[in-house]
C-alpha positions in Angstrom: -24.2 -8.5 46.2 -21.3 -10.9 46.5 -23.4 -13.9 45.3 -24.5 -11.8 42.3 -20.8 -11.2 41.3 -20.0 -14.9 41.8 -22.9 -15.9 39.5 -21.8 -13.4 36.9 -18.2 -14.8 36.9 -19.5 -18.3 36.7 -21.8 -17.5 33.7 -18.9 -15.7 31.9 -16.6 -18.6 32.5 -19.2 -21.0 30.9 -19.5 -18.9 27.8 -15.7 -18.3 27.4 -14.8 -22.0 27.9 -15.7 -23.1 24.3 -13.5 -20.4 22.8 -10.3 -22.4 23.5 -11.7 -25.5 21.7 -11.0 -24.0 18.3 -7.4 -22.9 18.9 -4.7 -25.6 18.7 -1.1 -25.1 19.9 1.5 -27.3 18.4 5.3 -27.7 18.1 6.7 -28.1 14.6 9.1 -27.0 12.0 8.5 -24.4 9.3 8.6 -26.2 5.9 7.6 -23.2 3.8 6.3 -19.6 3.7 4.9 -17.8 0.7 5.5 -14.1 1.2 2.8 -13.0 -1.3 -0.1 -14.9 0.2 1.4 -15.0 3.7 0.7 -18.8 3.9 2.8 -20.6 6.4 3.3 -24.4 6.3 4.3 -26.1 9.5 5.1 -29.8 9.8 5.1 -31.9 12.9 5.9 -35.6 13.5 2.6 -36.8 12.0 0.9 -33.7 10.9 1.1 -30.8 8.5 -0.8 -27.5 8.7 -1.1 -24.5 6.3 -2.3 -21.3 7.8 -2.4 -17.6 6.9 -0.2 -15.3 8.9 -1.3 -11.7 9.7 0.9 -8.9 8.4 1.9 -7.8 11.9 3.0 -11.4 12.8 4.9 -11.7 9.5 6.7 -8.4 10.2 7.5 -9.1 13.8 8.4 -12.8 13.4 10.3 -12.7 10.1 13.1 -14.8 11.4 10.7 -17.6 12.5 9.1 -17.8 9.0 12.3 -19.3 7.4 12.4 -22.9 6.4 13.7 -25.2 9.1 12.8 -22.8 12.0 11.6 -24.7 15.1 8.4 -23.0 16.3 5.5 -23.3 18.7 2.4 -22.1 16.8 -1.2 -21.6 17.8 -3.7 -22.1 15.1 -7.1 -20.6 15.0 -9.6 -22.6 12.9 -12.3 -20.2 11.7 -14.2 -22.9 9.9 -14.6 -23.5 6.2 -10.9 -24.2 5.7 -9.9 -20.8 7.0 -7.0 -21.4 9.4 -5.0 -18.5 10.8 -1.9 -18.3 12.9 -2.9 -16.9 16.3 0.6 -16.8 17.8 4.1 -17.8 16.7 7.0 -18.4 19.0 10.5 -20.0 18.9 10.8 -23.3 20.6 
């Protein structure tokens, strides 16, 4: 029975490992936020990323969406140019 559980955990770990490949966590500075479309633009030293913010994140992190805010943001690339903000925190 214990070996069966160990094998199940191992198989689950193999399937969940690729999930982290699509998420990117970066440190940057907010350079713009459009309230209507909820599009956030974050710039780093040598990169810039635009991503859509969920309404809950926009409501809970309103102070972090202001231009010049230093943030740690995790992006979720859903493919086809659809990039979403998975998490947003102050640095």
